[in-house]
C-alpha positions in Angstrom: 146.9 -55.4 47.4 147.2 -58.2 50.1 146.6 -57.3 53.7 149.1 -58.5 56.3 149.6 -58.6 60.0 152.7 -57.7 62.0 153.7 -57.6 65.6 155.5 -54.6 67.1 156.9 -53.9 70.5 156.9 -50.4 71.8 158.2 -49.0 75.1 155.9 -46.3 76.3 156.2 -44.3 79.5 152.8 -43.4 81.0 152.7 -40.8 83.8 150.2 -41.3 86.6 148.0 -38.4 87.6 150.0 -38.0 90.8 153.3 -37.8 88.9 151.9 -35.1 86.6 150.6 -33.2 89.6 153.9 -33.4 91.3 155.8 -32.1 88.3 153.4 -29.1 88.2 153.8 -28.5 91.9 157.6 -28.6 91.8 157.5 -25.6 89.5 155.4 -23.5 91.9 157.5 -21.2 94.0 156.7 -20.8 97.7 155.2 -17.4 97.1 152.5 -18.9 94.9 152.0 -22.2 96.6 149.3 -20.8 98.9 147.3 -19.7 95.9 147.7 -23.2 94.3 146.5 -24.9 97.5 143.5 -22.5 97.7 142.5 -23.5 94.1 142.7 -27.2 95.1 140.6 -26.6 98.3 137.9 -24.8 96.2 137.8 -27.6 93.6 137.8 -30.5 96.0 135.5 -30.3 99.1 137.0 -33.5 100.5 140.3 -31.6 101.1 140.5 -29.4 104.2 143.2 -27.1 105.6 143.1 -27.5 109.4 144.6 -25.6 112.3 148.2 -26.1 113.4 148.6 -29.6 114.8 150.7 -30.8 117.7 154.0 -32.5 117.1 152.6 -35.6 118.8 150.2 -36.1 115.9 152.9 -36.5 113.3 153.6 -40.0 112.1 155.7 -41.5 109.3 153.9 -41.6 105.9 151.8 -44.7 105.5 151.7 -47.0 102.5 148.1 -46.2 101.7 149.3 -42.9 100.2 151.8 -44.6 97.9 149.2 -46.2 95.6 148.3 -44.1 92.6 147.0 -46.8 90.2 143.5 -47.3 91.6 140.9 -45.3 89.7 137.1 -45.1 90.2 134.5 -44.6 87.5 131.4 -42.6 88.1 129.4 -45.1 86.1 129.5 -48.9 86.1 127.6 -52.1 86.3 125.4 -53.3 89.2 128.2 -55.7 90.2 130.7 -52.9 90.6 128.3 -51.0 92.9 127.7 -54.2 94.9 131.5 -54.6 95.5 132.3 -51.1 96.9 134.9 -51.5 99.6 135.1 -48.4 101.8 136.8 -50.0 104.9 140.0 -48.0 104.4 138.0 -44.8 104.0 136.1 -45.1 107.3 138.8 -46.4 109.5 139.8 -44.2 112.4 143.2 -42.6 112.5 145.2 -39.5 112.0 147.2 -40.8 109.1 145.8 -38.4 106.5 146.4 -35.1 108.3 149.6 -33.2 107.5 151.9 -35.9 108.7 154.6 -34.8 106.2 154.9 -31.4 107.8 158.2 -30.3 109.4 158.6 -28.1 112.4 161.9 -26.8 113.6 161.7 -25.6 117.2 165.1 -23.9 116.9 163.6 -21.2 114.6 160.3 -20.2 116.0 160.3 -17.1 113.7 159.4 -19.4 110.8 156.0 -20.2 112.2 153.4 -21.6 109.9 151.2 -18.6 110.6 153.8 -16.2 109.5 152.3 -13.7 107.0 154.1 -13.2 103.7 154.6 -9.4 103.3 153.3 -7.5 100.3 153.8 -3.8 99.5 150.8 -1.5 99.6 151.5 1.3 97.2 150.1 3.3 94.3 151.2 2.5 90.7 152.6 5.1 88.3 149.2 5.3 86.5 147.4 5.9 89.8 149.8 8.7 90.6 149.3 10.3 87.1 145.5 9.9 87.4 145.5 11.7 90.7 147.4 14.7 89.2 145.1 14.7 86.2 142.2 15.0 88.6 143.6 18.2 89.9 143.4 19.9 86.5 140.4 21.9 85.3 139.5 20.3 82.0 136.2 19.9 80.1 134.9 16.3 79.5 136.4 16.1 76.0 139.9 17.1 77.0 139.8 15.0 80.1 139.0 11.9 78.1 141.8 12.7 75.7 144.2 13.2 78.6 143.1 9.9 80.2 143.8 8.1 76.9 147.3 9.6 76.9 148.0 8.7 80.5 146.7 5.1 79.8 149.2 4.9 76.9 152.2 5.6 79.2 154.2 2.5 79.9 155.5 1.3 83.3 158.9 3.1 82.7 157.1 6.4 82.3 157.5 6.7 78.5 154.8 7.5 75.9 155.9 5.2 73.2 152.7 5.5 71.1 152.5 8.0 68.2 150.0 10.8 68.4 148.3 9.4 65.3 147.8 6.1 67.1 146.3 7.8 70.1 144.0 9.8 67.7 142.8 6.5 66.1 142.1 5.0 69.6 140.0 8.0 70.6 138.1 7.8 67.3 137.3 4.1 67.4 136.9 3.4 71.1 135.5 6.7 72.5 134.0 8.3 69.4 136.1 11.4 69.9 137.5 13.2 66.8 140.6 14.7 68.3 143.3 16.5 66.3 147.0 15.8 66.7 147.5 19.4 67.9 145.0 18.8 70.7 146.8 15.6 71.7 150.3 17.3 71.6 149.0 20.1 73.7 147.8 17.7 76.4 151.0 15.7 76.2 153.0 18.8 77.0 150.7 19.4 79.9 151.2 15.9 81.3 155.0 16.2 80.9 154.8 18.7 83.7 153.5 16.0 86.0 155.6 14.2 88.6 157.9 12.2 88.3 160.0 14.5 86.2 160.5 13.1 82.7 157.2 11.3 82.5 155.4 11.1 79.1 158.7 11.5 77.1 158.8 9.8 73.7 162.5 8.8 74.0 165.5 8.9 76.4 166.8 12.2 75.0 163.5 14.0 75.6 163.1 12.3 79.1 166.5 13.6 80.3 165.9 17.1 78.8 162.5 17.3 80.6 164.2 16.6 83.9 166.9 19.2 83.3 164.4 21.8 82.4 163.2 21.7 86.0 166.8 22.3 87.3 167.7 25.3 85.1 168.2 27.5 88.2 170.9 25.2 89.6 173.8 26.7 87.7 175.7 26.7 84.5 176.4 22.9 84.6 172.7 22.3 84.0 172.7 24.6 81.0 175.8 22.8 79.6 174.0 19.5 80.1 171.0 20.7 78.2 173.2 21.8 75.3 175.1 18.5 75.2 171.9 16.4 75.2 170.3 18.7 72.6 173.2 19.0 70.2 175.6 16.2 71.0 173.4 13.4 72.2 174.9 10.8 69.9 178.5 11.7 70.9 177.5 11.6 74.5 176.0 8.1 74.4 179.2 6.8 72.6 181.4 8.7 75.1 183.2 10.7 72.4 184.1 13.3 74.9 186.9 14.9 72.8 184.3 15.9 70.1 182.0 17.4 72.8 184.9 19.4 74.3 186.0 20.8 70.9 182.4 21.7 70.0 181.7 23.5 73.3 185.2 24.7 74.0 185.3 23.4 77.6 188.0 21.7 79.6 188.0 18.4 81.4 186.8 19.8 84.7 183.8 21.6 83.2 182.8 18.5 81.2 183.1 16.4 84.4 180.7 18.7 86.2 178.2 18.6 83.3 178.3 14.8 83.1 177.7 14.5 86.8 174.5 16.5 86.3 173.4 14.1 83.6 174.2 10.8 85.4 172.1 11.9 88.3 169.0 11.9 86.1 166.7 8.9 85.9 166.5 7.1 82.5 163.2 5.4 83.7 161.2 8.0 85.6 158.3 5.6 86.2 160.6 2.8 87.3 160.7 3.9 91.0 157.0 4.5 91.3 155.1 1.4 92.5 155.3 -2.1 91.0 152.7 -3.6 88.6 153.7 -7.2 89.5 153.9 -7.7 93.3 155.4 -11.1 92.7 158.4 -9.4 91.2 158.7 -7.0 94.1 159.5 -9.6 96.8 161.4 -12.8 96.8 160.1 -15.3 99.2 162.9 -17.8 100.0 162.0 -21.5 99.7 165.0 -22.5 101.9 167.0 -20.9 104.7 170.6 -21.9 105.4 171.9 -21.1 108.9 175.5 -21.3 110.1 175.4 -22.7 113.6 178.9 -22.8 115.0 180.5 -23.6 111.6 177.8 -26.2 110.8 175.4 -25.4 108.0 171.7 -26.4 108.5 168.8 -26.2 106.0 165.3 -25.2 106.9 162.5 -25.4 104.4 160.1 -22.5 104.4 157.2 -23.5 106.6 154.7 -22.5 103.9 155.8 -25.5 101.9 154.2 -27.8 104.5 150.6 -26.7 104.9 148.2 -28.6 107.3 146.1 -30.5 104.8 143.8 -33.4 105.6 140.8 -35.4 104.5 137.4 -33.8 105.3 135.8 -35.5 108.3 132.4 -34.7 106.8 133.2 -36.8 103.8 134.3 -39.6 106.1 131.1 -39.4 108.1 129.1 -39.7 104.9 130.9 -43.0 104.1 130.4 -44.2 107.6 126.6 -43.5 107.3 126.5 -45.5 104.1 128.5 -48.4 105.7 126.1 -48.6 108.6 123.0 -48.4 106.4 121.1 -51.5 105.2 119.3 -50.1 102.2 121.8 -49.3 99.5 120.2 -48.3 96.3 122.0 -47.3 93.0 121.8 -43.6 93.8 123.5 -44.0 97.1 126.2 -46.1 95.6 126.8 -43.5 92.9 127.2 -40.9 95.6 129.7 -43.1 97.4 131.7 -43.6 94.2 131.8 -39.7 93.9 132.9 -39.3 97.5 135.7 -42.0 97.0 136.9 -40.1 93.9 137.1 -36.9 95.8 138.9 -38.5 98.8 141.4 -40.2 96.4 142.0 -36.9 94.7 142.6 -35.3 98.1 145.0 -38.0 99.1 146.9 -37.6 95.8 147.3 -33.9 96.4 148.5 -34.4 100.0 151.0 -37.0 98.8 152.1 -34.6 96.0 152.7 -31.9 98.6 154.7 -34.4 100.7 156.8 -35.5 97.8 157.3 -31.9 96.7 158.7 -31.2 100.1 161.0 -34.2 100.1 162.2 -33.5 96.6 163.0 -29.9 97.5 164.9 -30.8 100.6 166.8 -33.6 98.9 167.9 -31.3 96.0 168.8 -28.4 98.3 170.8 -30.6 100.6 172.8 -32.0 97.7 173.5 -28.5 96.4 174.6 -27.5 99.9 177.0 -30.5 100.1 178.4 -29.7 96.6 178.9 -26.0 97.2 179.7 -26.2 100.9 182.6 -23.8 100.8 180.6 -21.1 99.2 177.7 -21.4 101.7 180.3 -21.3 104.5 182.3 -18.2 103.2 180.2 -16.5 100.6 183.2 -16.3 98.3 182.2 -17.0 94.7 185.7 -18.0 93.8 185.2 -21.2 95.9 182.3 -22.4 93.8 182.8 -25.7 92.1 181.7 -26.5 88.5 178.2 -28.1 88.8 175.7 -29.0 86.2 172.2 -30.5 86.5 173.5 -33.9 85.8 175.7 -33.8 88.9 172.8 -33.2 91.2 170.5 -35.6 89.4 173.1 -38.4 89.8 173.6 -37.8 93.5 169.9 -37.6 94.3 168.6 -40.2 91.9 166.2 -37.7 90.5 165.6 -37.0 86.8 167.5 -34.1 85.3 164.2 -32.4 84.3 163.1 -32.6 88.0 166.3 -30.9 89.2 165.8 -28.3 86.5 162.3 -27.5 87.7 163.5 -27.1 91.3 166.5 -25.0 90.3 164.7 -22.6 88.0 162.0 -21.4 90.3 163.3 -21.7 93.9 165.4 -19.3 96.1 167.6 -19.9 99.1 168.4 -17.3 101.8 171.9 -17.4 103.2 173.8 -15.0 105.5 175.4 -13.6 102.4 172.2 -12.9 100.5 169.3 -14.6 98.7 170.1 -16.6 95.5 168.1 -18.4 92.9 169.2 -22.1 92.9 170.3 -22.0 89.3 172.9 -19.4 90.4 174.9 -22.3 91.7 175.0 -24.2 88.4 177.9 -23.4 86.1 180.1 -25.1 83.5 183.8 -25.9 84.0 186.9 -24.3 82.7 190.4 -25.8 82.9 193.5 -24.1 84.3 197.2 -24.4 83.4 197.5 -27.1 86.0 194.6 -29.1 84.5 192.3 -28.4 87.4 188.6 -27.9 86.5 187.2 -24.6 87.9 183.7 -23.1 87.8 182.9 -20.5 85.2 181.3 -18.6 88.1 184.8 -18.2 89.6 186.2 -16.9 86.3 183.3 -14.4 86.0 183.9 -13.2 89.6 187.6 -12.6 88.9 186.6 -10.8 85.6 184.2 -8.6 87.5 186.9 -7.8 90.1 189.4 -6.8 87.3 186.8 -4.4 85.8 186.0 -2.9 89.1 189.7 -2.3 89.9 190.6 -0.9 86.4 191.6 2.7 85.9 188.4 4.3 84.6 190.3 6.8 82.4 191.9 3.8 80.6 189.5 0.8 81.0 190.8 -2.6 80.2 190.0 -4.0 76.7 188.8 -7.5 76.2 192.3 -8.4 74.9 193.9 -7.1 78.0 191.3 -8.8 80.3 192.1 -12.1 78.5 195.8 -11.6 79.1 195.3 -10.9 82.8 193.1 -14.0 83.2 195.7 -16.2 81.3 198.4 -14.8 83.6 196.3 -16.1 86.6 196.3 -19.5 85.0 192.9 -19.7 83.3 192.9 -21.1 79.7 190.4 -18.7 78.2 189.9 -17.2 74.7 189.1 -13.5 74.0 185.7 -14.3 72.6 184.9 -16.2 75.8 185.9 -13.2 77.9 183.6 -11.0 75.7 180.7 -13.5 76.3 181.2 -13.5 80.0 181.5 -9.7 80.1 178.1 -9.4 78.3 176.5 -12.0 80.6 177.7 -9.8 83.5 176.1 -6.7 81.8 179.5 -5.0 81.6 179.8 -2.6 78.6 182.8 -2.5 76.3 185.9 -0.6 77.4 185.0 2.5 75.4 181.7 2.9 77.2 183.3 2.3 80.6 185.6 5.3 80.2 185.3 8.1 82.7 186.9 11.5 82.9 
């Protein structure tokens, strides 16, 4: 077989380290940015977080932060060591402190030193462990009970079979427990607060809660009977079958159902939070209405006071002033230069992150100005990622990273940025409207329906078409599901 040569042209896109770093930073929400900066400070001793600086120290970003191509190797030839240029690293100036930081004197409450709030609370398992500690149990039973409590999920349910708990005790703690022992302790834990905890399913959870309310009247006893014998009919809202079976009228059934709907389907859901990041939303942007003019402020935690370590600069100055420069010293200087460059890259990435966030949010504000002015969802315009990308000159993937992980606080509430993105739908007049507008009208129709005779998807479709929206029944059903609105039969009330 003959060997041949050929020429090929390939177009490759190579991302610089700074671009990769910026993409990762864009995905970090404000609530987690402080932790990300702390990691960088621990990894790079050339990077420092200083005290708050005066406004007079702020300058426009200089070109030396723009370069990302220069790289330094830790090893090299003697010629490379002899040609070390450190003039730009030892020059005096304030250009590498947080010159990208923004300060808005109109809103002093958004000071850099503002502390992000976190809840201090006990989790469900802490609460159950405290109650378990009050019981008089021998060591064996206490270990079995602790295993059961540890198997309860965050909603308060015990979703593991007794046989599985038995196996865990045998293999992990060398305790040969019987299923009867486990069931006995489960019944004991089911008397703990909150009511309904350690239930195996929803039916048992609701019944456990009702058992504690037996002395509150006949409606509670009726609720227990319905959940015990007519649970399937109740979940499907087949009230006529329940009435025939219990021989009760509408008023009695209504009183019973009121008792049931007051119960908690997730008894552990209101006790503590395992993930504190889910407990609080820290807005990335604030939009203020000042005399009818909307203004954006970026959360001050997006602009930390980062700068190059003076200690590292001093080491380079000492090297520059010295006359004897051996290979070891030159290797140390190369290491210091690498760390300073990495610090500059990170500072520049933070600066670009801030600029990208503000540019994207400003464009979204301009696009959805009427909504931010009035809070009326029906005024929202159709908007997709491509619309914002074209206006900002950013890549669609960059806009997506910003929209998926950032929040904006308005006078009407706090929203995730992706809330403002929606597809379009045409009206009879040919006008393009946002699907968000259609969903809002659909939600209003459901809220205003007669609950004894809720609107079917077919009727909802007709009403929307009467308002001028060209929409199919399957699309209405899709929007209803996205809004977490159940079908008409399950919305029926007495």
